[in-house]
N, C-alpha and C positions, 0 to 999 in steps of 0.2 A: 503494501499501499504505500504509495507516494505521501511524501513528508506536505503539509501545506505552507502555503506561503505567506510567511509575515511580513507584512510593511510596518515599517517603523517611519515615522513623520518628525521630524526635527526642525522646527522655526527656528531661524539664527537672525538676531541683531546686536551688534556690538557686545559679542561674548568673548572676544579674542583670547581673554585670558584664562577662560576655562572650557573652550570649544574641544581641544583635544581629548580632555579628561573624559568629557560626555562620549564624543565617538570612540574611542577606545573602549569604553565600557560596552558599546553596541557590538564591537568588533571582536570583543573577547568572549561573546556568548557561547554558551555550550551549544544552544541550537542555532544552527548555521543557517538555515532557507531563508533567507531576509533580503527584503528588499527596503533597502535604508533610502530614503529620501531626504536630503539638505536643501533645507527651504531658505536660500539667502536674502531675506526680506530688505534689500538696498542696504547692508550695512557696508558702515564708511571707513572701517578698519581693515584687517587683514583676512577676516573672516571668508570673503568670498573666494580667495585663494587656497586658503586651507581646505575650503570643499571641493574644490577642483584635483587637488592634492588626493585627497582619500578617493576619489571618484576615476582620477587614472589608475590607479594602482589595485582597486578591488571593485570587480565587475559590479557586485551586488548595489553598489552607490548609485544614485542618481543625484546630481546636482542641479537644480535650480533656482536661476538669478532673476530677481524681481524688482520694480521699484516698492518702497516701502510702502507697506500698509496695513501696518499693525497683526500683533502675533494672530488674530484671528483669521484674516486674511492669507497670511502666510500657511496657517494650516487647511485652508480651504483648497489653497493650490496643492497641497499634497494629498487631500484626499482626491481632488479631479483627474489625477493620473496614476492612484496607486491600483496597485495589482492583487494585491495578496488578501487570502481568504480571511484573514485576522488582520486588525490594524491598532496600532498603538501610537500614542504622541508621548515624545520624550522633551523636555525645556532644555534648550543648548545651555542652560550653567547647570544641569543636574547630571546624575549618573546613577546608573542601576548595578546590581550584584551578578556576576557571571551566569547564575541559572536564571533569571527575570523570564526570558522569553519561555525556554523551557517548561518552566512550571506553570505559568501563567497559561500557556499551550496546553498541556496535559489537563490543567484543571479546567478550563473550559469546554473542551471535547469531553473528557471522560463524563462529566455532566450535563453534557447537551446544552449549556448556557449560551448567552448572548454575551454576557459580559463575565470577566474574569477581574476581579480587584486584589492589588498587590497591598503588601504593608508600607508604610511611609515613615521615613526617619528623617527629621528634621537637621539641617547641619548648619550652624550660624557662630559667628563671634559673639552675638549676644546671649547672654546666660539665661535670659527668659526662653530660647528656642534651641539653644544647643541641644543635639543630640534626644530633642523630643520625639517620641513613639508613643503610635495610635494603636493599640493592639486591641482585638477582638476576636472573636470565636471563629474558627477556621468553618469554611464549607458553605453551604447556601443560606441567603439571608434574604428576609422577607422583605417586600416593598415598605412595610412600616416601620422595621427595624431601620432601614436605609434613610427615610426622613429623619428620624431621630440621630443617627450619624451626620448628618446633612446641617438641620435646624438647631439642635440640641448641641452636640459635640463639635462640629465643625470640624470635622474630620476630613483632612484634605485628599485622603483617598477615595471619599466619595465625591467631595465637592469638585476637584479639578478634573480636567480633563485628561491629563496625563494619571499616571499609577495604575493603569488599567489596561484591558486587552478588550476590544470590542468583534463582536463577529461582522462580517463585512456587510451583510445587509440591513443590520440595524442602523450602524453608525453612518453609511452613505443615504441614509435617509434626513440627515440633517446637515445643516450647516452654520457655522458659527456666524454670531453678529458681527459685521466690519464696525471698525473704527470705535471699540469699546473695550474697555479692561474688563476684569472679571467676567470676560464672556461666559465662563463656565455656568456662572447661576444664573443664565437664562435657557440653560439646556438640560443640565444636570438630574433634575427632578424628571424630566420628560424621557432622558435614557431609561432610566432604571424603570419606568412605567411601563416603557415598550417593550423592555426586554421580557422574554419567557421564563429565564431565570437567571438569577445572578449569583456568583460563588467567590467569596474571599480566599485568598491564597495566600499566606503570610510568610512562605520560604520565598517568594519574590518580594524584593526589598529596593524599594525606590529611595533616592537620597535628594531630598529636595533641598535645595543650595538658598540660604536666606543671605543677602547682602544688598548693597545700598544701589546698585545699576540694575535695570530693566531690560528685559527683551522687548515690551511694549513701546512703539513709534510715539512721537509726541502728539500726535492726531486721534488719538484715542482717550476717551471719555468716559466717565461712571455715572450713570443715571440710577441712582439706587430706587428711587421711585417707578421709573419705568421697570425694573427688573421684578420689585414688588407687585405692583399692578399686574405684569403677566404671573405671576407665581399664583396670585390670589385668585385670579379669573380661572385659571387651568383647574386650582384645586377645587373651587368652588363646583365648576361644571362638571368635576368627575367625583363630587361628593367624599372629597377625602377631606377628615376633619383634623388629622394630627396635626399639620404643621402650622395651623392657624394662630394657636396658642403663641407662635413667634411672629409670625406674619403678620396679624392684626395689630400689636403694639407698635409693629416698625411702622406702619402704615399711619399709626396716629403721629409717632415721633415726626416722620418725615413731614405730613402735613402742617404738624403745630410748629415745628422750624420754620417753613416755609411761611406760613402765616405769620410769625413774627419779623422774619426779613422783611415781607412786601408793606406789613401795617408800618413798620418803622420808615420805609420809603415812600408811605402813602401812597401804594398802588393798589388801584380796584381789585386785583387779582387776589389780594390777601382774604377778602371774603369768599371767594371761593375755596381755598384751603379751610378755611374754619369751618365751612358747611362740611367739607369732606371729613376734617378731624373729628367733628361731631359725630358725625354718620359711622366712621369705623370706630369712634369711644363707644356709642352704642352697643355695637357687636363686640367689643371687646370686653363691656361689662359683661356679657351673657356668657364669655368665654371660661369654663369653670378651670382650666389649667392656666390661665394668665395670671401673673402675680398680683396679690392683693392691692401691696402698696402703689404699683403701676396704675391699677385700675382706679384707685381713689386719688392719686395725680390729675389723671386725664379726666376725671369727672369733674373735680374741681375747676380745672383749666376749661373745660367745656361750658361750665356754668358762669366763671369768673374771669374771663380771657386777659382782663387789663393786669391780674397777679402775674400772669406768666411775662406779659410785655415788660410791667415795671421789674421783674427780675433779669428779663434778657437786657434792660436798657442801662440798668444800674450794678447789677451784682458782678464783683471783679471773677467770680464762678463761673463755671458753663455745667448747664444740663447737657448731658450725652455728647454733644458735638464742641 
């Protein structure tokens, strides 16, 4: 029986000091039937030359050179040409252990799954994150438990697009949102919802390197309210209640914060945000798992918004942001 082809997509932008470490960890995999797609996203350093160097000496490599479009656009460029039966994303400043692909592939195939999730280990000079690990029980994991990993524990193994292997049919039905950072938040809950089965494979270890630089182009932006609105619409339309205990308070915070900003600038859209804040506050009050202190705070602000405005204007401390 032929060995399946696994495509590994590596988006690359301004990571010259780390790129060889990442690529070498892929080259050193115990599983060798790989298509390694290096997507140079208009990197201004020596990364394009490094990509070509690997492509010239190893036929498994494909080097793409494109104008800078951000992390999402680079991943999409890899998805457009990949040929693998299974697909995995690796960020170019991270690296993987030698059996990463082999163990994920065995796990996804032996369980007839659509997604196999690896374990994640943070590597950082910051003591808050250094060598932080996110262990969970190996094997099949339910959608409800996945949502807890995403929204309650914020486990990067489940939040990020990397740190996992996808079946081709599943991942090719999605595309990443261009010109966005935290683009995974638009899609992760949808991947897992559509997957027929998800398994967790801790023997595959993804080393997530935290540093000051970023692969994301400067054109990217983060719109938390847009993400929350999409998540809320998805879960309510599918009658999934578990994430609402986190999503509803977050929607309240976003609209309350925007209300304060626009009100102090005397802009008309302030009232629209306040109306939405009141709407989501009423829903949060009905959510039994939301924290009581948060419910009380939102209730008081919904009835007496001048308290929040006074605090925002004169307090040297900030709530939330």
